[in-house]
N, C-alpha and C positions, 0 to 999 in steps of 0.2 A: 344537577350534579354530578357531575367529572372525575369518572375513575381511571386511575393508569397503572395499571397492571400486566405481566405478560401474559402473553395468550396461551391455551388449551390447545389440544387437540381437534379438537370439535369445531373452533371458531377460526382453524386455518381458511373453510371458504371463503368466510365472511374477508376476511383478509384478502384472498385474491380478487373477490369482486371488487373490493374497495381500489386496487392496486390498478385495476383494469380502469376504472374510471379516470385515478388519478394522474394515469402515465400514459391514456389517451391508448389499450388495449384492446383488441375486439376478441373475444371468447366464447366462444358457446359452450356453456358450464353446463348445460342438459345434457350435452355429450359425455361429458366429465365426471359426472357424478359416479357411472358406475365400473370406473376406473382403476387398473389396481396401482396403487400407493406408490410413486417414485421413491426407490430406495436409497436414492441419491439427495434426496430432499432435504432441508433443513430443518430440526427439530424444531416444533410448534414455540417450545419455552424462548427463544430465542428471538422472539420478533414481541414489541410493546403495544401495549393498545391503548386508546384512549378511549373510554365507551359511555357515552351519553346514555344513558340507560342502559338497554340489552344492545343498543348500536355502537359497532366503532365506526369511530368517526375521521380518527388521525391512528398513523402507526407507526413505526421504525424498526429495522431488523439490527441485534445485534449480536455479532458474529465472532465465535470466539478463536482467537488466534493463536500460534505463536509464531512471535518474531524477530531478528537480529538487532541486535542492538548494542555497539561497541563490543563484539565476542562474545557475546549475551543471548540467549534464546529467552524473551519474557513473553510475556502474558497480554495478547492485546485484543481490543472491542474492537471489530471493526463496522461502521455505519454505513446502511444501507435501507435502499427502500421506503426512505422518508415519505410520506404524504397525506394531505390532509383533505376528505370530500370538499370538495367546491362550497357547500352550503356552510361548511364550518369551518370554513378558514378566517383567519385574522382572530381567534378565540383564544390563542396562545396554548396549543396543545401540543406544539411541537416541542415546546418551552417547558410545561408541566414535563413531558415524557422525559428530558434532559434531566430536571432536576430530580427526579426520580433515580433515573438510569446512570447519572455520572457518581454519585456519591455509592451507590451499591456498588458497581466496578474496584470501586478505590477498596472496599470494605473485601470483595472476592482476592484482591491482589493483582489485580491489573497493573499495568503498569501505562500504557499510552494506548489511543484511541484511534483510530484513522480513520478517515471518508474522502470518498469525490463529491465535490458541493456543487449544487447547482447555483450557487451562488457564496462566493468568499465570505462577503458581508455580512452574509446573514450568519454562517456559525462563527463566525469570529467571537460573535454575542456568547455563545458557549463554552469559548477560549480556546478554539480551533485556530489553527494559522497555517498558512499556505509551509509546506516540509518535503517537498519533490517534485520536482519541473521534470518534464519527458520532453524530450528533441523530437521533434516530429519529421521524422525527413522522406524525399524521398528522391531516386537514384536510377540512374535507369539500367537497365542487366545486366545491356552492353558493360558498362563500366563494372562490371562481378569476372569478368571475361578472363583476366588476367589471373584469376585463383583457379587456378587448374584442379577437377576432383581428384581428390585424394583419401585417402586412409579408405574407410567403409560404415555405408552407413543403412543403417535399418528402420524400415517402417514401422512403428509402433502402431497396433489398433486398440481398438475397447477392451477383447480377451488378451492382449498382450500382457509380457511380464515389465513391469515397468520398475522395476529395484535399477537398472543401470539409468534411466533419465533422474533415479530420484539420488542418486549418487553421481550423480556431475551439478545439480540442485544446489545439493548440501555445500558444496565445495565452492558452487557461485555464488551462495549468497552469503559466508562465511564471513564476509566483512564488510558487508553491504549494509547500513541500519535502512530497516523498514523490510526488510527483504523476510518473504513468509515460509515459513517452514513448512511445506508440504504433504509431511509426513506425519502431522501434529494428529488429525484425525486418525479416530478408528477403523478397521479395517480397511486402510488402506481407500479412504471417500475422498483424499483431494485428488490422488493421480487417478484415479477411475474417471472423477468429472474432467479433468485435465481431459484424458482420452476420447472419451465419451464419445464425438461426435464420428460420423458414418464417411469419411471421407469420397465417398464416389457419390451424397447427396448433397452434401453441404463445401465439397472443396476444400478441406481442411485437412492437413496434411501435420501429421507429429514423424520425424528422422532420429536416429538416436545416431549419433558421430561417432567411430571408435577412431582411434590412430593405427598406423600400419602397425604396432605392437598388440593390437585386442585389447586396447583399455578403453575404456569410456571418459570420451571427457567434452562432450557437447551433444544440443540437441539443439532443434530445432523446431517452430509448431508455425505455421502459415497457412492460409487463406486464398485461393485464385477465387475472386473477385472481377465484375464486372463494372469498368466507369467508360462511359462516354464511346461504348461499343469497344472497351479492350479489359483484354486480360490485363490483371494490375495483381502481383505479389502482395497480399499484409500479412508482415510477421503479428504474429498476437505472442509469441515469446522466442529467446530465443537466451539459451542461457551455455557457458565455458566455463573450464578448468583452469585457465590461462590463456593467453595472449595469442599464441600460437594455435588453442583450439578453435577461436574467434574465425582466423581464418577458414580452417578445416571447415567449421561449419558452415559457412557464408560459400565453401565453393561448390554447394549444391545448385545455386543460386546461379553461378554461371552460364551451368550446360542449359538456363529454361530461355535462352536467350531466342530461339523457334517461336515460340508462343508467346511469350510475355513482353511486355514492354518493360515496365518500372516496377520500383521494391519500395512501398511504403515501410515505414517501421516506428512507434512510437519509442524511438530506442532510450534505456539513460542516459543522462547527460554526461556521465563520468566516459562515456565515448567517444572521440570525435570522427564523426567520416568520413573525414578530408584527408584522416590516414587511413583509408579502406580498398580511396578509389586513387586513377592515374589520373583525372581532372579533375578538382573540386569544383570549375565553374557547371558542371552540370548536378552539383547537390542542392535541390531545395531544402530549407531547413527551418524549422520557427521552433523555439521554443516555448512551453507550455505549462506554466504554473500550476498545478493539475490538482495533485493532492494534499491532503488540510492533513494535520494530528495534532492532539491534543495533550498533555502529558495527566498522568491520570493520579501518579504516587510520586510528588516531585521527592523525598526522600530517598526511594529504593531508586531512581535514574542518577540523581545526584551521586550515591554511591556507587552504583555500578559503571557510568561512564567514562570513558577514557582518561587514563591521568598523565598528566605530565610528565618526563623526567623528574626525579630528586621529590626533594622534601616540600612542601606547601601548605598555606592555610588562604581563607575568603571567605568572609560572610554574605551571605547572600539573604534579603529579603523578598518576600513573594507574596505577591496577592491574589485568590480566588477567589473570586464569589461564587463556586457551583458546590467545591469542595472544602468545607474547612479547615481538613485538617493538615492542606496544604500548603494554607498562610500561615506568615509568621516569617522569622529570623532563623538563618540556620547556620552555623558555624561547617564549613566542609576542610577537614582535615587529610592532606593525600602523601602518602609515602609511595615506594616502589610496591610496599607488599598489599598495604591495601587504600579505601578510600572510609574515612569517619563521618557522620553525619548528626549531626545533637541541636537541640533549640537552644538559644543565647542571647542575650538581650547586649550582644556589644553592637556596637553602629555598624551599619551594612557599607561594604564594599560595592555593592549592586545592587537594585532592586530593579524586580521584571513581574511585571503581569504575565498572567500563563500563556497567552499567544507568542510573546515575547520569549520568553524560558524555552518552549516548547521547538523554536526553531535553533535555539542555542544548542542544547541540549545534546538535540539531535544533530548537530553537525549542517546542517541547512546551509547556515552563512555564519560567517566569522563576529565576532563581537565589535570590531572596527566597521563591519560592513553595515551591520546594525543599526550603529551612534551614527551610520554616516545620511541613513537613509528614513529613518524608522520618526513619527512626530509623537509617538508618548509611547504609553510600557515599557521603556527602559532606561533607568537612570546610572551612571555610573559615578561612585564618587570617591574613589582610589584602588589603591594594590592593583592598575592597569596591567601593569607587564606580567602577574600572575594571571589577571583574567583574561588576556590575550593566548596564553601557554592551554590556557582550561579550554575556552570556548574556540574550539578547532571547525573549518573545515571536513566531512566527511562525503563518502560515496553515501548516494541515498538512490531507494528504488524500491518503489512499494511494486511487488513481484504478481500480486493479484487485482482483480476490477469485482467492485463489490458495489 
């Protein structure tokens, strides 16, 4: 009999050993048993497990985040570390965990769940769909030489004050859907994790940028890595308060040409790298449909999402195979001041499954674009003008890796 439940502190070593097998990590656990616990480690109850008797055979981690959604900060569960021991695969254990995790997340008030998939088709079975892409760019450092160093850069170390980083980050994610509020966890844990790497041992550097007036307006985190016997700057994160701050932060790269050949960056798709260089031929880019999202609470999301100008209404029918409270027909009425969502028996103007609706609600794609290419899960019966004004494109960027 398989038991599905959250882990306790005593079971964390079982999880670590299982993950070392699943993800081919090599660790000497005998040397780790007497080590002091990591104060930045995730709480054990964030992990779910499938137990065959006393043996942990499958697990995943549900990380508690706060993310930005159309001007609101809403609860989001980040799914990571999904794995099953080789001898227990094809047994439906991950499905069983999701079937318990998702309804519980709804009851706890979670609005969205995000993950980075090993297989997009696998997670569509649980209601997830692609909802954030990244532009993988490579640019020669010399293309940033025209951005002369300006303002003031301060290197941030593990024991530095991170309030300036947080000030910039809050402004950066304010209007970006899926942006993660790094100040949500207690004891400044999110920022302590962000700056924990020793730059001398790892080649990872964090710099806060201030303008000439001394205002915090941007920061960059990058790692100096070796590729084909050459030094490459890998940008891990770059945040900016406004367009001028973007160029101010990037000015630090222009001075690295003596020892660095190129820059790589998983850039948000709402930034066009062509605008940052003089010679577009030098830019290599590949858009990666990386992250997936899932609506956990349909009614809450419909109520909080951006409203068109004026007044309007539409009826939506939703089909959710895992969270029954999401299934049904809802009347959505909006005005300049509020949106009301209520159950209805009226005929729907639009019918969505959860994967399609997750894309539309978060603004990953427009309704017209979805109707052009989706094979199933979305049908429109009327009120097209209103629906086109409701389901619009908005900036996307998942700002954490999990």
